[in-house]
C-alpha positions in Angstrom: 14.7 -21.8 3.5 16.3 -23.6 0.7 15.9 -27.4 0.9 19.4 -27.8 -0.9 22.1 -25.7 1.0 24.3 -23.9 -1.4 28.1 -24.3 -0.9 30.1 -21.1 -0.6 31.0 -20.8 -4.3 27.5 -21.5 -5.3 26.3 -18.6 -3.0 28.7 -16.0 -4.5 28.1 -16.8 -7.8 24.2 -16.6 -7.2 24.7 -13.2 -5.3 26.6 -12.1 -8.2 24.0 -13.1 -10.9 21.1 -11.6 -9.0 23.0 -8.1 -8.2 24.3 -7.9 -11.6 21.0 -8.6 -13.1 19.4 -6.0 -11.0 21.5 -3.2 -11.9 22.1 -4.2 -15.8 18.9 -6.1 -16.7 20.7 -8.3 -18.8 21.7 -12.2 -18.8 24.7 -12.7 -16.8 27.8 -14.5 -18.5 30.6 -16.5 -16.7 33.1 -14.0 -18.4 31.5 -11.2 -16.7 31.5 -12.9 -13.3 35.1 -14.0 -13.9 35.8 -10.1 -13.5 34.1 -9.8 -10.1 36.4 -9.4 -7.1 34.1 -11.1 -4.7 33.6 -14.5 -7.1 37.3 -14.8 -7.8 37.1 -17.6 -10.1 38.0 -18.8 -13.5 35.3 -18.5 -16.4 35.5 -22.4 -16.5 34.7 -22.7 -12.9 32.0 -20.4 -13.0 30.3 -21.9 -15.9 30.4 -25.3 -13.8 28.9 -23.4 -10.9 26.2 -21.9 -12.9 25.1 -25.3 -14.3 24.9 -26.4 -10.8 22.5 -23.5 -9.8 20.6 -24.2 -12.9 20.1 -28.0 -11.7 19.0 -26.5 -8.4 16.4 -24.4 -10.2 18.1 -21.1 -9.0 18.8 -19.8 -12.4 17.9 -20.1 -16.0 19.4 -19.8 -19.3 16.9 -18.1 -21.7 19.0 -19.0 -24.9 21.5 -21.4 -25.6 24.1 -19.1 -26.1 23.0 -16.5 -23.5 24.2 -16.0 -19.9 21.9 -16.8 -16.9 18.9 -15.2 -15.3 17.7 -15.7 -11.7 14.5 -17.8 -11.3 11.7 -17.1 -8.7 13.6 -19.8 -6.4 16.9 -17.9 -7.0 15.3 -14.6 -6.0 13.7 -16.3 -2.9 17.2 -17.7 -1.8 18.9 -14.3 -2.2 16.5 -12.5 -0.4 16.1 -15.0 2.5 19.9 -16.0 2.7 22.4 -13.9 0.8 21.0 -10.4 0.8 22.0 -8.0 3.6 19.6 -5.0 3.7 21.2 -1.6 3.2 21.1 0.9 6.2 18.4 3.3 5.5 19.6 6.6 4.4 19.2 9.8 6.6 17.3 11.7 3.8 15.0 8.8 3.4 14.2 8.7 7.0 13.6 12.4 7.1 11.3 12.1 3.8 9.3 9.6 5.4 8.9 11.2 8.7 8.1 14.4 7.2 5.5 13.1 4.9 3.9 10.7 7.1 3.4 12.8 10.3 1.1 15.5 8.5 -1.9 16.5 10.6 -4.7 15.2 8.3 -7.2 12.5 7.9 -6.3 8.9 7.9 -7.6 8.5 4.3 -5.4 11.2 3.4 -2.3 10.2 5.1 -2.5 6.8 3.5 -2.9 8.2 0.1 0.1 10.5 0.9 2.1 7.3 2.2 1.6 5.4 -1.2 2.7 8.4 -3.1 5.9 9.0 -0.9 7.3 5.6 -1.3 6.4 5.3 -4.9 8.4 8.6 -5.5 11.2 7.3 -3.3 11.5 3.9 -5.0 10.3 4.7 -8.4 8.0 1.7 -8.0 4.3 1.2 -7.6 3.5 2.6 -4.0 0.4 0.5 -2.4 -1.4 0.9 1.0 -4.5 -0.8 2.5 -6.4 0.7 5.3 -7.2 -1.3 8.3 -10.5 -3.2 8.0 -13.1 -1.0 9.0 -14.9 -1.3 12.4 -17.7 0.4 14.4 -16.7 4.2 15.1 -18.1 6.2 17.8 -19.6 9.5 17.1 -17.6 12.4 18.4 -19.3 15.4 16.6 -20.8 17.0 13.4 -19.3 20.2 12.4 -20.8 23.0 9.6 -18.2 25.0 8.1 -19.7 27.8 5.7 -18.2 27.8 2.1 -20.3 30.1 0.4 -23.9 31.5 0.1 -26.0 28.5 -0.1 -23.2 25.9 0.5 -21.8 24.5 3.7 -19.3 21.7 4.5 -20.5 19.0 6.7 -17.7 17.4 8.7 -18.2 14.2 10.7 -15.6 13.2 13.2 -15.5 9.8 14.8 -13.7 8.8 18.1 -11.0 7.3 16.2 -10.3 10.8 14.8 -11.4 9.7 11.3 -12.7 12.7 9.5 -15.1 12.4 6.7 -16.8 15.5 5.0 -19.3 16.5 2.4 -20.3 19.6 0.5 -23.9 20.6 0.8 -26.2 23.0 -1.2 -29.0 24.1 1.3 -30.7 26.4 -1.3 -31.3 29.2 1.3 -29.6 31.1 4.2 -32.8 29.9 6.4 -31.9 26.3 5.6 -28.4 26.7 6.9 -29.7 28.4 10.1 -31.8 25.3 10.5 -29.1 22.9 10.1 -26.9 24.4 12.6 -29.9 23.7 14.9 -30.3 20.6 14.1 -26.5 19.6 14.3 -26.2 21.0 17.8 -29.1 18.7 18.8 -27.9 15.8 17.3 -24.4 16.3 18.7 -26.0 16.3 22.3 -28.2 13.2 21.4 -25.3 11.1 19.9 -22.4 11.6 22.3 -20.4 8.4 23.1 -22.9 6.2 20.6 -22.3 4.5 17.4 -21.9 6.5 14.2 -24.2 4.1 12.5 -27.0 5.0 14.6 -27.0 8.7 13.3 -29.9 8.3 10.9 -32.2 6.7 13.8 -31.6 9.9 15.8 -32.7 12.0 12.8 -35.9 10.4 12.4 -37.6 11.4 15.6 -36.7 15.1 14.7 -38.8 14.7 11.6 -41.9 14.3 13.9 -40.9 17.2 15.6 -40.5 19.5 12.5 -42.7 22.6 13.0 -41.9 24.3 9.6 -41.1 23.7 5.8 -37.9 25.1 6.3 -36.9 22.6 9.0 -38.2 19.7 7.2 -36.1 20.8 4.2 -33.0 21.0 6.5 -33.7 17.5 8.0 -33.8 16.0 4.7 -30.7 17.5 3.6 -29.1 16.4 6.8 -30.4 12.9 6.6 -29.3 12.4 2.9 -25.9 13.8 3.8 -25.3 11.7 6.8 -26.5 8.6 4.9 -23.6 9.1 2.3 -21.0 10.0 5.1 -21.6 6.9 7.1 -21.9 4.6 4.0 -19.7 1.4 5.3 -16.7 0.9 3.3 -16.4 -2.1 0.7 -13.5 -3.6 2.2 -11.4 -3.4 -1.0 -10.0 0.1 -0.8 -6.5 0.3 -1.6 -4.4 3.6 -2.3 -2.3 3.2 -5.3 0.3 5.4 -7.0 2.9 5.3 -9.5 1.3 3.1 -12.4 3.5 4.9 -15.0 6.7 3.8 -13.0 6.0 0.2 -13.8 4.8 0.6 -17.4 7.8 2.8 -18.1 10.3 0.1 -17.2 12.1 -2.2 -19.6 11.1 -5.2 -17.6 7.6 -4.7 -18.9 8.5 -4.1 -22.7 6.4 -7.2 -23.7 2.6 -6.6 -24.2 1.6 -9.7 -22.1 3.6 -8.4 -19.2 1.9 -4.9 -19.4 -1.5 -6.5 -19.7 -0.6 -8.6 -16.3 0.1 -5.3 -14.7 -3.1 -3.7 -15.8 -5.2 -6.6 -15.0 -3.7 -6.6 -11.4 -4.5 -2.9 -11.1 -8.2 -3.6 -12.4 -8.8 -6.3 -10.0 -8.6 -4.6 -6.7 -10.3 -7.3 -4.8 -7.3 -9.6 -5.9 -4.6 -7.2 -4.8 -6.4 -6.4 -1.5 -6.7 -10.2 -0.7 -2.9 -10.8 -1.3 -2.0 -7.5 0.6 -4.1 -8.3 3.7 -2.4 -11.9 3.8 1.0 -10.3 3.9 -0.1 -7.9 6.5 -0.4 -10.9 8.8 3.3 -11.5 8.7 5.5 -9.8 11.4 8.1 -7.6 9.8 8.8 -7.0 6.2 7.6 -9.6 3.8 8.9 -10.4 0.1 6.5 -12.2 -2.4 8.4 -13.1 -5.6 6.5 -13.9 -9.1 3.6 -16.5 -8.4 4.6 -17.6 -5.1 2.0 -18.0 -2.2 -0.8 -16.9 -4.4 -3.9 -19.0 -5.5 -3.8 -17.6 -9.0 -0.4 -16.6 -9.6 -1.0 -15.1 -13.2 -1.2 -11.4 -12.5 2.1 -11.6 -10.5 4.1 -13.7 -12.7 6.6 -10.9 -13.5 6.2 -8.9 -10.2 7.7 -8.9 -6.7 5.9 -7.6 -3.8 7.5 -5.9 -0.7 5.1 -5.3 2.1 4.8 -4.6 6.0 1.8 -4.1 8.4 1.0 -1.0 10.2 -1.5 -0.6 13.0 -4.4 1.9 13.5 -6.5 1.8 16.9 -5.5 -2.2 17.3 -6.5 -3.0 13.5 -3.9 -3.6 10.9 -3.2 -2.1 7.5 -0.5 -2.8 4.9 2.1 -0.7 2.9 4.2 -1.7 0.3 5.8 -1.6 -3.1 5.0 -3.6 -6.1 7.6 -3.9 -9.3 9.3 -6.2 -11.5 11.2 -9.1 -9.9 14.6 -7.1 -10.8 14.3 -4.6 -8.0 16.8 -3.5 -5.4 15.5 -5.6 -2.3 18.2 -4.6 -0.1 16.9 -1.0 -0.3 13.4 -1.6 -0.4 13.1 -3.5 2.7 14.4 -1.0 5.0 12.1 1.8 3.3 8.8 -0.2 3.4 9.7 -1.3 7.2 10.6 2.2 8.1 7.3 3.7 6.5 5.4 1.0 8.3 6.8 2.0 11.6 6.1 5.6 11.0 2.5 5.2 9.8 2.1 3.3 13.1 3.5 6.1 15.2 1.5 8.8 13.5 -1.6 7.0 14.1 -1.0 6.2 17.8 -0.3 9.8 18.5 -3.8 10.8 16.7 -2.2 13.2 14.2 -5.4 13.6 12.1 
């Protein structure tokens, strides 16, 4: 909350400056605002009010003869105190509901969510999954693809599905794999997925043929890949071109800042997880609330948390500070709620 409350005229002028700049991407002059039906003041009065807002750190003047631009504090005041979120359009709700309730794996849905909100907003869509936790084994399935090849599918109790294409080398090995998988399914029921390889080791001692030994080796290597723990810095990103194609990033240092952020997933995930702890939709403007704000200097982030089995992930959009916050906040909030609903229903 702003420590220096704005008077009614200052609020109207700041709101008009931010609204105009979001649409036009140009400094706002007093002459422009004197024609604004909401402000209703002379150019001289508006100039004085602009000077007051500049003293308060809400706006800045890039050049002596130019109009004003909102600062990070100006955007923050606009988002927290002046802006009114727009009602979510029916077609936006339908798009989110349709795209985020497809029956597929959790990872596929989260990737789809990043793509969907990116295409809806023409910004960068971001989703990070909840922190990985100990999954309980449900079953392993084998799906023949073609001669000598089979798809190994691992399903956990959290309805997470992982798959891997295997090349067995012979029809006999595929037959042996089916036998071994059936034994594993019986032995592993209700146990932690991480124990899978522990249950394969005793089977090696019981192998009675070269074919069975070969099948066990294939199965062991494949399960090791499927159960490899996640690094914790996974992030689904879609729409980088949406950012780089905007006039806000015409300067090479601003483009470099965006690319640096995309390359440093650890930084991005760390920030997103911080925002996921905040209830509702959260807006981060520029460098605020970051230890090293450099990569975020030209950016704003709109995020909201969603849940999967009690654990929390984050969905959001990243763009320049000149973004339509009033539309984005409802879109991101609704997407987060849709993801939570889909995950509660076990849509995978």
